FINUSE-403795 format. One record per residue: y, x, z of N, C-alpha, C, O in turn; residue in one letter. Coordinates in steps of 0.2 Angstrom, whole numbers, padded with zeros to 4 digits, always signed. Layout:
residues N
YXZYXZYXZYXZA
...
//
This chain:
residues 176
-0012-0045-0051-0006-0040-0051-0008-0033-0048-0006-0028-0050M
-0013-0033-0043-0015-0027-0040-0018-0022-0045-0017-0016-0045A
-0022-0025-0050-0025-0021-0055-0020-0018-0059-0021-0012-0061R
-0015-0022-0061-0010-0019-0066-0006-0013-0062-0004-0008-0066Y
-0005-0014-0056-0001-0009-0052-0006-0002-0052-0004+0003-0053R
-0012-0004-0051-0017+0002-0050-0018+0005-0057-0018+0011-0058G
-0018+0001-0062-0018+0004-0069-0012+0008-0071-0012+0013-0074A
-0006+0006-0068+0000+0010-0069+0000+0016-0066+0002+0021-0069A
-0003+0017-0060-0003+0023-0056-0008+0028-0060-0007+0034-0060R
-0014+0025-0062-0019+0029-0066-0016+0031-0073-0017+0037-0074A
-0013+0027-0076-0010+0029-0083-0005+0034-0082-0004+0038-0087A
-0001+0034-0077+0004+0039-0075+0001+0046-0076+0004+0051-0078H
-0005+0047-0073-0008+0054-0073-0010+0056-0080-0010+0062-0082L
-0012+0051-0084-0015+0052-0091-0009+0053-0096-0010+0057-0101R
-0004+0049-0096+0001+0048-0101+0007+0052-0100+0010+0055-0105V
+0010+0052-0094+0016+0055-0093+0016+0063-0092+0011+0065-0089D
+0021+0066-0094+0022+0073-0093+0024+0075-0086+0027+0072-0082A
+0023+0082-0085+0025+0085-0078+0033+0085-0079+0036+0085-0084E
+0036+0084-0073+0034+0083-0066+0032+0076-0065+0035+0071-0067P
+0026+0075-0062+0024+0068-0061+0027+0065-0055+0028+0069-0050L
+0028+0059-0054+0031+0056-0048+0026+0055-0043+0028+0055-0037L
+0020+0054-0045+0014+0053-0040+0008+0055-0043+0007+0055-0049S
+0003+0057-0038-0003+0059-0040-0009+0055-0037-0012+0057-0032R
-0010+0049-0039-0015+0044-0036-0021+0046-0040-0022+0042-0045D
-0025+0051-0038-0031+0052-0042-0037+0048-0041-0042+0048-0044T
-0036+0043-0036-0041+0038-0035-0040+0031-0039-0045+0027-0039L
-0034+0030-0041-0032+0024-0045-0037+0022-0050-0040+0016-0051A
-0039+0027-0055-0043+0025-0060-0050+0023-0058-0053+0019-0061E
-0053+0027-0053-0059+0025-0050-0060+0019-0047-0065+0015-0048R
-0054+0017-0044-0054+0010-0041-0054+0004-0046-0055-0001-0044L
-0052+0006-0052-0051+0000-0057-0058-0002-0059-0059-0007-0062L
-0063+0003-0058-0070+0001-0059-0072+0000-0067-0069+0003-0071G
-0075-0006-0068-0077-0007-0075-0071-0009-0079-0072-0010-0085E
-0066-0011-0076-0060-0013-0080-0055-0007-0082-0050-0008-0086H
-0057-0001-0080-0053+0005-0081-0051+0006-0089-0045+0007-0091A
-0056+0006-0093-0055+0007-0100-0051+0002-0103-0046+0003-0107T
-0052-0005-0102-0048-0010-0104-0041-0009-0102-0036-0010-0106E
-0040-0008-0096-0033-0008-0093-0029-0002-0095-0023-0002-0095L
-0032+0004-0096-0029+0010-0098-0028+0011-0106-0025+0016-0108L
-0031+0006-0110-0031+0007-0117-0024+0007-0120-0023+0011-0125A
-0019+0004-0117-0013+0003-0119-0008+0007-0115-0002+0006-0114Y
-0010+0012-0111-0006+0015-0106+0000+0019-0108+0005+0020-0105G
+0000+0021-0115+0005+0025-0117+0010+0020-0121+0015+0023-0124D
+0009+0014-0121+0014+0009-0125+0021+0009-0121+0021+0009-0115H
+0026+0010-0126+0033+0011-0123+0035+0005-0118+0038+0006-0113P
+0032-0001-0119+0034-0007-0115+0031-0005-0108+0034-0008-0103V
+0026-0002-0107+0023-0001-0101+0026+0005-0097+0024+0006-0091L
+0030+0009-0100+0033+0015-0097+0037+0013-0091+0037+0016-0086A
+0041+0007-0092+0045+0004-0086+0040+0002-0080+0042+0004-0074G
+0035-0001-0081+0030-0003-0076+0027+0003-0073+0026+0003-0066A
+0025+0009-0076+0023+0015-0073+0028+0018-0069+0027+0020-0063R
+0034+0018-0071+0040+0021-0067+0041+0017-0061+0041+0020-0055V
+0041+0011-0062+0043+0007-0056+0037+0007-0050+0039+0008-0045Q
+0031+0007-0053+0025+0007-0048+0025+0014-0045+0024+0014-0039T
+0025+0019-0049+0024+0026-0046+0030+0028-0042+0029+0031-0037T
+0036+0026-0044+0042+0028-0040+0042+0025-0033+0044+0028-0028L
+0041+0018-0033+0041+0014-0027+0036+0017-0022+0037+0018-0016R
+0030+0019-0025+0025+0022-0020+0027+0029-0018+0027+0030-0012S
+0030+0033-0022+0032+0040-0020+0038+0040-0015+0037+0043-0010R
+0043+0035-0016+0048+0035-0011+0046+0033-0004+0047+0035+0001I
+0041+0027-0004+0039+0025+0002+0035+0030+0006+0035+0031+0012A
+0030+0034+0002+0026+0039+0005+0030+0045+0007+0029+0047+0013E
+0035+0047+0004+0039+0052+0006+0043+0050+0012+0044+0054+0017D
+0046+0044+0012+0050+0042+0018+0045+0042+0024+0047+0043+0030R
+0039+0039+0023+0035+0039+0029+0033+0046+0032+0034+0046+0038L
+0032+0050+0028+0030+0057+0030+0037+0060+0033+0036+0064+0038H
+0042+0059+0030+0049+0062+0033+0050+0059+0040+0053+0062+0044A
+0048+0053+0041+0050+0049+0047+0046+0052+0053+0048+0051+0059S
+0040+0055+0052+0036+0058+0057+0031+0052+0060+0028+0054+0065G
+0032+0046+0058+0028+0041+0061+0020+0042+0058+0019+0045+0053L
+0016+0040+0063+0009+0041+0061+0005+0035+0060-0001+0035+0059R
+0009+0029+0059+0006+0023+0058+0010+0019+0052+0016+0020+0052Q
+0006+0016+0048+0009+0013+0042+0006+0006+0042+0000+0005+0042D
+0011+0001+0041+0008-0006+0039+0010-0008+0032+0016-0007+0030V
+0005-0009+0028+0007-0010+0021+0005-0018+0020+0000-0020+0020V
+0011-0021+0018+0010-0029+0017+0009-0030+0009+0013-0027+0005L
+0004-0033+0007+0002-0034+0000-0001-0028-0003+0001-0026-0008G
-0005-0025+0001-0008-0018-0001-0011-0018-0008-0011-0013-0012A
-0014-0023-0010-0018-0023-0016-0023-0017-0017-0027-0016-0012G
-0022-0014-0022-0027-0008-0023-0023-0001-0022-0025+0004-0024L
-0018-0002-0018-0015+0005-0016-0020+0009-0012-0024+0007-0008D
-0020+0016-0014-0025+0020-0011-0022+0025-0006-0025+0030-0005T
-0016+0024-0004-0012+0029+0001-0017+0031+0007-0018+0036+0009F
-0020+0026+0010-0024+0027+0016-0030+0032+0014-0032+0036+0018A
-0033+0031+0008-0038+0035+0006-0036+0042+0004-0040+0047+0005Q
-0030+0043+0001-0028+0049-0001-0025+0053+0004-0025+0059+0004R
-0021+0050+0009-0017+0054+0014-0021+0057+0020-0021+0063+0020D
-0024+0053+0024-0028+0056+0029-0024+0058+0036-0027+0059+0041G
-0017+0058+0035-0013+0060+0041-0010+0054+0045-0008+0054+0050R
-0010+0048+0041-0007+0042+0044-0012+0036+0045-0016+0035+0040V
-0012+0033+0050-0017+0027+0051-0013+0021+0048-0008+0020+0049R
-0017+0018+0043-0014+0013+0039-0017+0006+0041-0023+0006+0041T
-0013+0001+0041-0015-0006+0042-0013-0010+0036-0007-0010+0034F
-0018-0012+0033-0017-0016+0027-0017-0024+0028-0022-0026+0031E
-0011-0027+0026-0011-0034+0027-0011-0037+0020-0006-0036+0016V
-0016-0041+0019-0017-0044+0012-0021-0051+0013-0024-0052+0018D
-0022-0054+0007-0026-0060+0007-0033-0058+0008-0035-0052+0005H
-0037-0062+0012-0044-0060+0013-0048-0058+0007-0052-0054+0006P
-0047-0062+0001-0051-0061-0005-0049-0054-0008-0053-0051-0011A
-0042-0053-0008-0040-0046-0010-0043-0040-0007-0045-0035-0009S
-0043-0041+0000-0046-0036+0004-0053-0035+0003-0056-0029+0002Q
-0057-0041+0002-0064-0040+0001-0065-0037-0006-0070-0033-0006S
-0062-0039-0011-0062-0036-0018-0061-0028-0017-0065-0024-0020A
-0056-0026-0014-0054-0019-0013-0060-0015-0010-0061-0010-0012K
-0062-0018-0004-0068-0015-0001-0074-0014-0005-0077-0009-0005R
-0075-0019-0009-0081-0018-0014-0080-0013-0019-0084-0009-0021E
-0073-0013-0022-0072-0008-0027-0072-0001-0024-0074+0004-0027L
-0070+0000-0017-0070+0007-0014-0077+0009-0013-0079+0015-0015L
-0082+0004-0011-0089+0006-0010-0092+0008-0017-0096+0013-0018A
-0090+0004-0022-0093+0005-0029-0091+0012-0032-0095+0015-0035A
-0085+0014-0030-0082+0020-0033-0084+0026-0028-0083+0032-0030A
-0087+0025-0023-0089+0030-0018-0083+0033-0014-0084+0039-0012G
-0078+0029-0013-0072+0031-0010-0073+0028-0003-0073+0022-0002I
-0072+0033+0003-0073+0030+0009-0066+0026+0011-0061+0027+0008P
-0067+0021+0016-0062+0017+0017-0056+0021+0021-0051+0018+0022E
-0058+0026+0024-0053+0030+0028-0051+0027+0034-0054+0022+0037A
-0045+0029+0037-0042+0026+0043-0038+0020+0041-0032+0020+0042A
-0042+0015+0039-0038+0008+0037-0040+0003+0042-0046+0002+0043T
-0035-0001+0044-0036-0007+0048-0035-0013+0043-0030-0012+0040G
-0039-0018+0044-0038-0023+0039-0036-0030+0043-0039-0032+0047W
-0030-0033+0040-0028-0039+0044-0027-0044+0038-0023-0042+0033T
-0029-0050+0039-0028-0055+0034-0021-0058+0034-0019-0059+0039A
-0018-0058+0028-0012-0061+0027-0012-0069+0030-0017-0072+0028A
-0007-0071+0033-0007-0078+0036-0011-0078+0042-0012-0084+0045G
-0014-0073+0045-0018-0073+0051-0013-0074+0057-0007-0072+0057S
-0015-0078+0061-0010-0080+0067-0009-0074+0072-0004-0074+0075P
-0013-0069+0071-0012-0063+0076-0008-0058+0072-0007-0058+0066R
-0004-0055+0076+0001-0050+0074-0003-0043+0073-0008-0042+0076R
+0000-0039+0069-0003-0032+0068-0001-0028+0074+0005-0027+0075V
-0006-0026+0078-0004-0022+0084-0006-0015+0083-0012-0014+0082R
-0002-0011+0083-0003-0004+0082-0005-0001+0089-0001-0001+0093C
-0011+0002+0089-0013+0005+0096-0008+0011+0098-0005+0014+0094P
-0008+0011+0104-0003+0016+0107-0007+0022+0110-0013+0021+0112R
-0004+0027+0111-0007+0033+0115-0005+0032+0122+0000+0029+0124R
-0009+0035+0126-0007+0034+0134+0000+0036+0135+0002+0042+0132A
+0004+0032+0139+0010+0034+0141+0016+0032+0135+0022+0034+0136G
+0014+0029+0130+0019+0027+0125+0021+0020+0126+0018+0016+0124R
+0027+0020+0128+0030+0013+0128+0027+0008+0133+0021+0008+0134G
+0032+0004+0136+0029-0001+0141+0026-0007+0138+0021-0009+0141R
+0027-0008+0132+0024-0014+0129+0018-0013+0125+0014-0018+0124S
+0016-0007+0125+0009-0006+0121+0010-0005+0114+0005-0004+0110G
+0016-0006+0111+0017-0005+0104+0019+0002+0103+0022+0006+0106W
+0016+0005+0097+0018+0011+0095+0021+0010+0088+0019+0006+0084R
+0027+0013+0087+0031+0012+0081+0027+0014+0075+0023+0019+0074R
+0028+0010+0070+0025+0011+0063+0029+0009+0058+0034+0005+0058A
+0029+0013+0052+0032+0011+0046+0029+0005+0043+0024+0003+0044A
+0033+0002+0039+0031-0004+0035+0033-0003+0028+0039-0002+0026S
+0028-0005+0023+0030-0005+0016+0028-0012+0013+0022-0014+0015R
+0032-0014+0009+0030-0020+0006+0028-0019-0002+0032-0018-0006Y
+0022-0019-0003+0019-0017-0009+0019-0024-0014+0020-0023-0020M
+0019-0030-0011+0020-0036-0015+0027-0036-0017+0032-0033-0014S
+0028-0040-0023+0035-0041-0025+0038-0046-0020+0035-0051-0018T
+0045-0046-0019+0048-0051-0015+0047-0058-0018+0047-0063-0014P
+0046-0058-0024+0045-0065-0027+0039-0068-0025+0038-0074-0026S
+0034-0064-0022+0028-0067-0020+0029-0070-0013+0024-0074-0010Q
+0035-0069-0010+0036-0072-0003+0039-0079-0004+0044-0079-0008L
+0037-0084+0000+0041-0090+0000+0048-0088+0004+0048-0083+0007T
+0053-0093+0003+0059-0092+0006+0058-0091+0014+0061-0087+0017N
+0054-0096+0017+0053-0096+0024+0049-0089+0026+0051-0086+0031A
+0044-0087+0022+0041-0081+0023+0045-0075+0023+0045-0071+0027G
+0050-0075+0018+0054-0069+0018+0059-0069+0024+0061-0064+0026G
+0062-0075+0026+0066-0075+0032+0062-0073+0038+0065-0069+0042Q
+0056-0075+0039+0052-0072+0045+0051-0065+0045+0052-0061+0050R
+0050-0062+0039+0049-0055+0038+0055-0051+0039+0055-0046+0043L
+0061-0054+0037+0067-0050+0039+0069-0050+0046+0071-0045+0049R
+0068-0056+0049+0069-0057+0057+0064-0052+0060+0066-0049+0065R
+0058-0052+0058+0053-0047+0061+0055-0040+0061+0055-0036+0065S
+0058-0038+0055+0060-0031+0054+0066-0029+0058+0066-0024+0061R
+0071-0034+0059+0076-0033+0063+0074-0032+0070+0077-0027+0074R
+0069-0036+0073+0067-0035+0080+0063-0028+0080+0064-0025+0085R
+0059-0027+0075+0055-0020+0076+0060-0014+0075+0059-0009+0079D
+0066-0015+0072+0070-0009+0071+0074-0008+0078+0076-0002+0079D
+0074-0013+0083+0077-0011+0089+0072-0008+0094+0073-0005+0099R
+0065-0008+0092+0060-0004+0096+0057-0008+0101+0059-0014+0102G
+0052-0006+0104+0048-0010+0109+0053-0012+0115+0058-0008+0117P
+0052-0018+0118+0056-0020+0123+0054-0020+0130+0057-0022+0134G
//
């Protein structure tokens, strides 16, 4: 799934006319040896919807993050998302399956793309993602961070989705 979303972001630059929704200039490089195969049908009408969904979701999330003024971002199911490598203003924590993270790191290295300010946390890890704080920020040691869900909700189990929603409600109240 991650490769197809990356291909949609890359095809958006090749196929769609201005104004573009997003400018992920690293997406094609990250596809590596699969780029030609995955982008061969980039202008197919059926794929237009996938391009719009993928690029618009990224654009909205990135714009809201910047408008919030938050300087930390937690990306759940990051896949081949390149926000951390493209942005540079926000510390990004990527939560994903260890195999997905390993593959992404290999692709980044092969493409000569620095990992940037990325923290890596394995999905299913018993530890929570703890965003470092600056001196004097909050009693609990937590620093507020935005969160983005790059995986589709269908990839969450019912119990996992419920835990995620409860966690978001707690986080929205701020540090305790």
